[in-house]
The first five atom37 places (N, CA, C, CB, O) and aatype in JSON, in Angstrom:
{
  "aatype": [12, 0, 16, 9, 16, 10, 1, 19, 14, 3, 6, 10, 3, 5, 0, 10, 6, 1, 6, 15, 9, 0, 0, 7, 19, 15, 11, 15, 3, 10, 0, 1, 6, 0, 10, 1, 1, 13, 10, 0, 19, 15, 6, 13, 5, 1, 10, 1, 16, 1, 10, 19, 5, 1, 0, 5, 0, 5, 7, 9, 8, 16, 3, 7, 3, 19, 13, 1, 0, 10, 3, 1, 15],
  "atom_mask": [
    [1, 1, 1, 1, 1],
    [1, 1, 1, 1, 1],
    [1, 1, 1, 1, 1],
    [1, 1, 1, 1, 1],
    [1, 1, 1, 1, 1],
    [1, 1, 1, 1, 1],
    [1, 1, 1, 1, 1],
    [1, 1, 1, 1, 1],
    [1, 1, 1, 1, 1],
    [1, 1, 1, 1, 1],
    [1, 1, 1, 1, 1],
    [1, 1, 1, 1, 1],
    [1, 1, 1, 1, 1],
    [1, 1, 1, 1, 1],
    [1, 1, 1, 1, 1],
    [1, 1, 1, 1, 1],
    [1, 1, 1, 1, 1],
    [1, 1, 1, 1, 1],
    [1, 1, 1, 1, 1],
    [1, 1, 1, 1, 1],
    [1, 1, 1, 1, 1],
    [1, 1, 1, 1, 1],
    [1, 1, 1, 1, 1],
    [1, 1, 1, 0, 1],
    [1, 1, 1, 1, 1],
    [1, 1, 1, 1, 1],
    [1, 1, 1, 1, 1],
    [1, 1, 1, 1, 1],
    [1, 1, 1, 1, 1],
    [1, 1, 1, 1, 1],
    [1, 1, 1, 1, 1],
    [1, 1, 1, 1, 1],
    [1, 1, 1, 1, 1],
    [1, 1, 1, 1, 1],
    [1, 1, 1, 1, 1],
    [1, 1, 1, 1, 1],
    [1, 1, 1, 1, 1],
    [1, 1, 1, 1, 1],
    [1, 1, 1, 1, 1],
    [1, 1, 1, 1, 1],
    [1, 1, 1, 1, 1],
    [1, 1, 1, 1, 1],
    [1, 1, 1, 1, 1],
    [1, 1, 1, 1, 1],
    [1, 1, 1, 1, 1],
    [1, 1, 1, 1, 1],
    [1, 1, 1, 1, 1],
    [1, 1, 1, 1, 1],
    [1, 1, 1, 1, 1],
    [1, 1, 1, 1, 1],
    [1, 1, 1, 1, 1],
    [1, 1, 1, 1, 1],
    [1, 1, 1, 1, 1],
    [1, 1, 1, 1, 1],
    [1, 1, 1, 1, 1],
    [1, 1, 1, 1, 1],
    [1, 1, 1, 1, 1],
    [1, 1, 1, 1, 1],
    [1, 1, 1, 0, 1],
    [1, 1, 1, 1, 1],
    [1, 1, 1, 1, 1],
    [1, 1, 1, 1, 1],
    [1, 1, 1, 1, 1],
    [1, 1, 1, 0, 1],
    [1, 1, 1, 1, 1],
    [1, 1, 1, 1, 1],
    [1, 1, 1, 1, 1],
    [1, 1, 1, 1, 1],
    [1, 1, 1, 1, 1],
    [1, 1, 1, 1, 1],
    [1, 1, 1, 1, 1],
    [1, 1, 1, 1, 1],
    [1, 1, 1, 1, 1]
  ],
  "atom_positions": [
    [[120.13, 111.04, 86.69], [119.55, 110.5, 87.92], [118.5, 111.49, 88.42], [120.65, 110.24, 89.0], [118.72, 112.7, 88.45]],
    [[117.36, 110.95, 88.8], [116.27, 111.77, 89.3], [116.55, 112.2, 90.74], [114.92, 111.01, 89.22], [117.32, 111.56, 91.46]],
    [[115.91, 113.27, 91.13], [116.02, 113.77, 92.5], [114.64, 113.73, 93.13], [116.61, 115.2, 92.54], [113.66, 114.15, 92.52]],
    [[114.56, 113.23, 94.37], [113.31, 113.29, 95.12], [113.59, 114.01, 96.43], [112.72, 111.85, 95.37], [114.71, 114.04, 96.93]],
    [[112.55, 114.57, 96.96], [112.64, 115.24, 98.25], [111.64, 114.57, 99.18], [112.37, 116.78, 98.14], [110.5, 114.34, 98.8]],
    [[112.08, 114.25, 100.4], [111.14, 113.68, 101.34], [111.4, 114.26, 102.73], [111.25, 112.15, 101.36], [112.51, 114.69, 103.05]],
    [[110.37, 114.25, 103.5], [110.47, 114.74, 104.88], [110.53, 113.53, 105.8], [109.25, 115.67, 105.25], [109.77, 112.58, 105.66]],
    [[111.46, 113.6, 106.75], [111.6, 112.54, 107.73], [111.62, 113.17, 109.12], [112.89, 111.69, 107.48], [112.03, 114.32, 109.26]],
    [[111.19, 112.44, 110.13], [111.26, 112.96, 111.49], [112.73, 113.23, 111.86], [110.62, 111.95, 112.49], [113.65, 112.59, 111.35]],
    [[112.92, 114.19, 112.75], [114.28, 114.56, 113.15], [115.08, 113.37, 113.65], [114.24, 115.63, 114.22], [116.27, 113.25, 113.35]],
    [[114.43, 112.48, 114.43], [115.18, 111.34, 114.98], [115.65, 110.39, 113.87], [114.31, 110.58, 115.99], [116.71, 109.78, 113.99]],
    [[114.86, 110.26, 112.81], [115.28, 109.42, 111.68], [116.45, 110.07, 110.94], [114.1, 109.18, 110.72], [117.39, 109.38, 110.54]],
    [[116.39, 111.36, 110.77], [117.5, 112.07, 110.13], [118.78, 111.95, 110.96], [117.14, 113.56, 109.93], [119.86, 111.76, 110.41]],
    [[118.66, 112.05, 112.27], [119.83, 111.92, 113.14], [120.42, 110.51, 113.06], [119.46, 112.26, 114.59], [121.64, 110.34, 113.02]],
    [[119.56, 109.51, 113.05], [120.04, 108.14, 112.93], [120.71, 107.92, 111.58], [118.88, 107.14, 113.12], [121.75, 107.26, 111.49]],
    [[120.13, 108.48, 110.54], [120.72, 108.38, 109.2], [122.08, 109.07, 109.16], [119.77, 108.99, 108.15], [123.03, 108.57, 108.56]],
    [[122.17, 110.21, 109.79], [123.44, 110.95, 109.86], [124.51, 110.13, 110.59], [123.24, 112.32, 110.57], [125.64, 110.03, 110.13]],
    [[124.13, 109.55, 111.73], [125.09, 108.73, 112.49], [125.58, 107.54, 111.66], [124.46, 108.22, 113.79], [126.78, 107.25, 111.62]],
    [[124.65, 106.86, 110.99], [125.02, 105.71, 110.18], [125.87, 106.13, 108.99], [123.78, 104.96, 109.7], [126.81, 105.43, 108.61]],
    [[125.54, 107.25, 108.41], [126.3, 107.78, 107.28], [127.76, 108.0, 107.68], [125.68, 109.09, 106.78], [128.68, 107.64, 106.94]],
    [[127.97, 108.6, 108.83], [129.32, 108.86, 109.33], [130.02, 107.54, 109.64], [129.29, 109.77, 110.59], [131.18, 107.34, 109.26]],
    [[129.32, 106.64, 110.33], [129.93, 105.36, 110.71], [130.32, 104.53, 109.49], [128.97, 104.57, 111.59], [131.37, 103.88, 109.49]],
    [[129.48, 104.57, 108.46], [129.73, 103.75, 107.27], [130.62, 104.47, 106.25], [128.41, 103.37, 106.61], [131.14, 103.85, 105.32]],
    [[130.79, 105.75, 106.44], [131.62, 106.52, 105.51], [130.99, 106.71, 104.14], [0.0, 0.0, 0.0], [131.68, 106.8, 103.12]],
    [[129.66, 106.76, 104.13], [128.93, 107.0, 102.87], [127.92, 108.11, 103.09], [128.22, 105.7, 102.38], [127.6, 108.47, 104.22]],
    [[127.43, 108.65, 102.0], [126.48, 109.76, 102.12], [125.11, 109.27, 102.6], [126.34, 110.48, 100.78], [124.78, 108.09, 102.48]],
    [[124.35, 110.19, 103.14], [122.98, 109.86, 103.53], [122.17, 109.45, 102.3], [122.3, 111.06, 104.24], [121.32, 108.57, 102.39]],
    [[122.44, 110.08, 101.17], [121.74, 109.72, 99.94], [122.05, 108.28, 99.54], [122.13, 110.67, 98.8], [121.15, 107.55, 99.12]],
    [[123.32, 107.87, 99.67], [123.68, 106.48, 99.34], [122.93, 105.51, 100.25], [125.2, 106.27, 99.47], [122.42, 104.49, 99.79]],
    [[122.88, 105.82, 101.55], [122.17, 104.95, 102.48], [120.68, 104.89, 102.16], [122.37, 105.44, 103.92], [120.07, 103.82, 102.18]],
    [[120.09, 106.03, 101.85], [118.66, 106.08, 101.54], [118.37, 105.31, 100.25], [118.18, 107.53, 101.41], [117.38, 104.59, 100.18]],
    [[119.23, 105.45, 99.24], [119.05, 104.71, 97.99], [119.08, 103.21, 98.23], [120.12, 105.1, 96.97], [118.24, 102.47, 97.73]],
    [[120.07, 102.76, 99.02], [120.19, 101.32, 99.3], [118.99, 100.82, 100.09], [121.5, 101.04, 100.08], [118.48, 99.74, 99.82]],
    [[118.53, 101.6, 101.07], [117.36, 101.2, 101.86], [116.13, 101.1, 100.96], [117.11, 102.21, 103.01], [115.32, 100.18, 101.1]],
    [[115.98, 102.04, 100.05], [114.84, 102.01, 99.14], [114.95, 100.82, 98.19], [114.76, 103.32, 98.34], [113.94, 100.16, 97.92]],
    [[116.15, 100.53, 97.67], [116.35, 99.36, 96.81], [115.94, 98.08, 97.54], [117.81, 99.26, 96.36], [115.23, 97.23, 96.99]],
    [[116.4, 97.95, 98.77], [116.08, 96.74, 99.55], [114.59, 96.63, 99.83], [116.85, 96.75, 100.88], [114.01, 95.55, 99.7]],
    [[113.97, 97.74, 100.2], [112.54, 97.74, 100.46], [111.77, 97.29, 99.22], [112.07, 99.14, 100.89], [110.86, 96.46, 99.32]],
    [[112.12, 97.83, 98.06], [111.44, 97.48, 96.83], [111.67, 96.02, 96.46], [111.89, 98.39, 95.69], [110.76, 95.35, 95.97]],
    [[112.87, 95.51, 96.68], [113.17, 94.11, 96.39], [112.34, 93.19, 97.29], [114.67, 93.82, 96.57], [111.8, 92.19, 96.82]],
    [[112.25, 93.52, 98.57], [111.46, 92.7, 99.51], [109.98, 92.77, 99.13], [111.68, 93.19, 100.97], [109.29, 91.75, 99.17]],
    [[109.5, 93.94, 98.77], [108.1, 94.07, 98.37], [107.79, 93.23, 97.14], [107.76, 95.54, 98.08], [106.76, 92.56, 97.09]],
    [[108.69, 93.25, 96.16], [108.48, 92.44, 94.95], [108.5, 90.96, 95.3], [109.56, 92.76, 93.9], [107.67, 90.19, 94.82]],
    [[109.46, 90.55, 96.14], [109.55, 89.15, 96.56], [108.25, 88.72, 97.23], [110.74, 88.96, 97.52], [107.74, 87.64, 96.94]],
    [[107.72, 89.54, 98.12], [106.49, 89.19, 98.83], [105.31, 89.04, 97.87], [106.17, 90.24, 99.88], [104.49, 88.14, 98.02]],
    [[105.23, 89.93, 96.87], [104.15, 89.82, 95.88], [104.29, 88.53, 95.07], [104.16, 91.03, 94.93], [103.3, 87.82, 94.85]],
    [[105.51, 88.22, 94.64], [105.74, 86.99, 93.87], [105.44, 85.76, 94.71], [107.19, 86.94, 93.36], [104.84, 84.8, 94.23]],
    [[105.86, 85.79, 95.98], [105.62, 84.66, 96.87], [104.12, 84.42, 97.04], [106.29, 84.89, 98.23], [103.67, 83.28, 97.04]],
    [[103.37, 85.48, 97.2], [101.92, 85.36, 97.35], [101.32, 84.69, 96.12], [101.28, 86.75, 97.57], [100.49, 83.79, 96.25]],
    [[101.74, 85.11, 94.93], [101.23, 84.5, 93.7], [101.64, 83.04, 93.6], [101.74, 85.27, 92.47], [100.83, 82.19, 93.21]],
    [[102.87, 82.73, 93.95], [103.35, 81.35, 93.87], [102.63, 80.44, 94.86], [104.84, 81.29, 94.1], [102.31, 79.3, 94.55]],
    [[102.39, 80.96, 96.06], [101.68, 80.17, 97.07], [100.27, 79.86, 96.57], [101.62, 80.91, 98.44], [99.79, 78.74, 96.73]],
    [[99.62, 80.83, 95.98], [98.27, 80.59, 95.46], [98.29, 79.52, 94.37], [97.68, 81.89, 94.9], [97.42, 78.64, 94.35]],
    [[99.27, 79.6, 93.48], [99.37, 78.59, 92.41], [99.68, 77.21, 93.0], [100.46, 78.98, 91.4], [99.09, 76.22, 92.58]],
    [[100.58, 77.16, 93.96], [100.94, 75.88, 94.58], [99.73, 75.26, 95.27], [102.1, 76.06, 95.59], [99.47, 74.07, 95.12]],
    [[99.0, 76.06, 96.01], [97.83, 75.55, 96.72], [96.78, 75.05, 95.75], [97.24, 76.63, 97.63], [96.08, 74.08, 96.03]],
    [[96.65, 75.7, 94.61], [95.7, 75.25, 93.6], [96.08, 73.88, 93.05], [95.61, 76.27, 92.45], [95.24, 73.15, 92.54]],
    [[97.36, 73.53, 93.16], [97.85, 72.23, 92.7], [97.97, 71.23, 93.84], [99.2, 72.38, 92.0], [98.53, 70.15, 93.67]],
    [[97.45, 71.59, 95.02], [97.46, 70.68, 96.15], [98.75, 70.69, 96.96], [0.0, 0.0, 0.0], [99.0, 69.78, 97.75]],
    [[99.57, 71.7, 96.76], [100.83, 71.82, 97.51], [100.59, 72.8, 98.65], [102.02, 72.29, 96.59], [100.37, 73.99, 98.43]],
    [[100.64, 72.27, 99.89], [100.32, 73.1, 101.05], [101.43, 73.14, 102.09], [99.05, 72.6, 101.69], [101.48, 74.05, 102.92]],
    [[102.32, 72.16, 102.07], [103.36, 72.08, 103.1], [104.74, 71.94, 102.45], [103.09, 70.9, 104.06], [104.85, 71.69, 101.25]],
    [[105.77, 72.1, 103.26], [107.13, 71.88, 102.77], [107.27, 70.45, 102.25], [108.17, 72.16, 103.88], [107.93, 70.21, 101.24]],
    [[106.67, 69.51, 102.95], [106.72, 68.12, 102.52], [106.13, 67.95, 101.13], [0.0, 0.0, 0.0], [106.68, 67.21, 100.31]],
    [[105.01, 68.64, 100.86], [104.41, 68.59, 99.52], [105.38, 69.11, 98.47], [103.1, 69.4, 99.49], [105.48, 68.56, 97.37]],
    [[106.08, 70.16, 98.81], [107.05, 70.75, 97.87], [108.15, 69.73, 97.58], [107.67, 72.05, 98.45], [108.49, 69.51, 96.41]],
    [[108.71, 69.11, 98.62], [109.79, 68.15, 98.43], [109.32, 66.94, 97.61], [110.34, 67.69, 99.77], [110.06, 66.45, 96.76]],
    [[108.12, 66.48, 97.87], [107.59, 65.35, 97.1], [107.42, 65.74, 95.63], [106.25, 64.88, 97.7], [107.74, 64.95, 94.74]],
    [[106.93, 66.93, 95.38], [106.75, 67.39, 93.99], [108.11, 67.51, 93.3], [106.0, 68.77, 93.94], [108.23, 67.17, 92.12]],
    [[109.11, 67.97, 94.0], [110.44, 68.09, 93.41], [111.06, 66.71, 93.15], [111.37, 68.91, 94.34], [111.75, 66.52, 92.15]],
    [[110.81, 65.77, 94.03], [111.33, 64.4, 93.85], [110.76, 63.75, 92.6], [111.02, 63.54, 95.07], [111.43, 62.94, 91.95]],
    [[109.52, 64.11, 92.26], [108.87, 63.53, 91.08], [109.42, 64.1, 89.78], [107.37, 63.76, 91.15], [109.3, 63.48, 88.73]],
    [[110.02, 65.29, 89.85], [110.48, 65.91, 88.6], [111.86, 65.48, 88.19], [110.45, 67.39, 88.72], [112.37, 65.92, 87.16]]
  ]
}
C-alpha cells in the first residue's frame, strides 16, 4: 500500500479526529473512504457528461424522451 502525505487545516484535522473517535476507525481509514467516494463521484460526473452529450445528439433532452426511448426498446 502506498503512503501519501498531505497538509490539512487544523480545523479539518480536528473534525477528522472527532469523527475517527466517534466511528471507532482510524483517521487514515476515514480519509481513504472519503477519497474513494470523491473519486467515484468524479468518475460518475464525467461519464454522465459524456452520456448526456450522446443522448442530446440523438434528440434525447428530457426525462420523457428517455422513457419514450426505453419504451421503444
